[in-house]
C-alpha positions, 0 to 999 in steps of 0.5 A, a space after each residue: 500499500 505506497 503512496 506515490 510522491 509526484 513532483 517535478 519543480 524546486 518549489 514542490 520539493 522544497 514543500 514535499 519535504 515536510 511530508 517525506 521526513 513524515 512517512 518515513 519516520 512513520 515508517 510508510 512505504 513511499 515513492 518520488 517519481 521527479 518528471 523532470 520539469 526542472 532539469 539542472 543540477 543547482 533547481 534540482 538534485 542538489 535540494 534532495 542533497 541539502 535536504 538530506 531526501 531519498 533519491 527519487 526512484 524514478 527519473 522521467 526527464 521530461 524537461 521543456 517544452 510548450 505546456 500541451 507538449 510539456 504536460 503530454 509527455 508526463 502523463 504518458 510516462 506517470 501513466 506507466 510507471 502509476 500501472 507498474 507500482 500500483 501504488 494506493 494514493 497519489 500525492 501532488 504538491 501546487 499548481 504546476 505542470 507536473 502537478 496536473 499529468 500527476 493527478 491526472 494519470 492517477 484520477 484516469 487509474 482510479 488511484 486516490 489523488 491528495 493535493 497539498 496546498 489545495 483550494 489557492 485562487 489568483 481568478 485570472 484563468 491567463 495563467 496555467 498556473 491557475 488552469 492547473 490548480 483548479 483541475 487539480 483539486 476537481 479530480 483530487 479524493 483529498 484537498 489539503 487547504 491551508 487556510 480557511 479561505 481556502 477551505 471556503 474557495 473549495 467548497 463555493 465550487 462544490 468540491 465535498 466538504 469531506 474531501 477537504 482538510 485545512 491542514 496549514 501550509 507545509 512552507 512554513 515545515 520547511 522554513 521552520 526546518 531548514 532555517 538553522 542549516 541556512 543561517 550556517 550558511 556563509 551567503 552573504 559574505 560569499 556574494 559580499 552582502 550585509 544583512 538588512 542592506 540590499 533588496 532581492 528579486 525573483 522574476 520568472 512568470 510566463 506573462 512576466 518574462 515573456 512580455 517585453 513591456 511587463 517585463 522591462 517595467 519590472 526591471 525599470 522600477 528595481 532600478 530607480 528603487 535602487 538608485 532612490 536607496 542607493 541599496 544594491 539588488 540582487 536578482 538570481 535569475 532562472 535561465 529562462 526568465 535570462 533567456 527571455 531578457 537576452 532576446 528582448 533585447 531591454 536595456 538595464 543600466 547595471 544596478 541589478 546584480 545578476 547571478 545563477 540561481 541558488 540552491 534552497 538553503 542559499 536563497 532561504 539565508 539571502 530572502 532572511 537577510 533582505 532589507 525588502 523582495 521583490 518577485 512574482 513567487 508565490 512560494 516567496 510570498 509566503 516565504 517572506 512573510 513566515 521570515 518577516 521580511 517585507 515583501 512587494 509582488 510583481 503581479 496583478 494579482 495573487 492565490 495568496 491574499 493571507 499575505 497581503 491581509 496580514 499586511 506582509 505584502 503588497 500587490 504592485 504589478 509591473 509598471 515601474 511607478 507603481 513597484 516604486 510606490 509599492 516598495 516605499 511603503 513596505 520599507 517604513 512599516 513595522 515588521 509585527 504581523 501574524 504568520 497565516 499559515 500555520 504552527 509548523 505541523 503540516 506535514 505530519 496533518 497530512 500523514 494522519 489522513 494519509 494513514 486512515 486513507 490507506 487503513 492504516 491507525 492514525 495514532 
């Protein structure tokens, strides 16, 4: 009666790590299937090593491609593995093409599907991630909602209450479990940075980096911020974002320091020491909220509204003027908000439900 953990990207691996550890702690049979959606070592294998997780039993090496091509390749390859392994339940996390392919493959084979981080909505169907999370929720048998607001969203879409479990978000578990390890690293020293005296940027969303107007608005706003506050800016740039930047011909004045993508512990360390984080990542919105670091989101909407509600985050969009205005406000705000994503025991709660689902004693 094994459990299949299907993942394919850095955020999924990080957020699944508390569940993997808890499954292992409880002596439960499981295996990891990695689709290869992120396939460079720095965005994949190094996280298994750093987080001391077991190797993936399967690496499908799906790689990149159009959404249809990538999802189709993963769907076919996942199906073959599931037909061979016959797990009792499949776990997917988040909103990637891996999540959609894993949930669809399992549900077509009448294997129970559990969706970790269910019920998040940006209400923007132009985002491929929104399509993925909605479809994954509606073919899942167990929906692990991080907040009460997510539970209400799922109920509003007609999902039966008995399928929904409010567990908190495993990102809290991951941050708590790994922060001490991150603080032992010398990330800031290696980059020549001082804690509390730099801005951190991440921008990788398709709707931002594939649109030269939006991407250039983001970069201009960040350049203006760096100049106004005389503060260095560090941008660990995703390979795809770097390629889009080079293709676009966007002119930059050199005030943004582009570096290679970082491993999880280095990035967590960099987040914790930043005076401000500007991002289009949902996971980074959560992490900064937990770490007590002000955040400005480079999007028009967010599926993490709790961060805006508690005051750790502001939505700026991608116009340079608005980015600067929001950053000014966040830099003078207090940092006394309350973390809305749970107590750091989400992995434990999720595994308890999985035990019951496959007929094991949850105690």
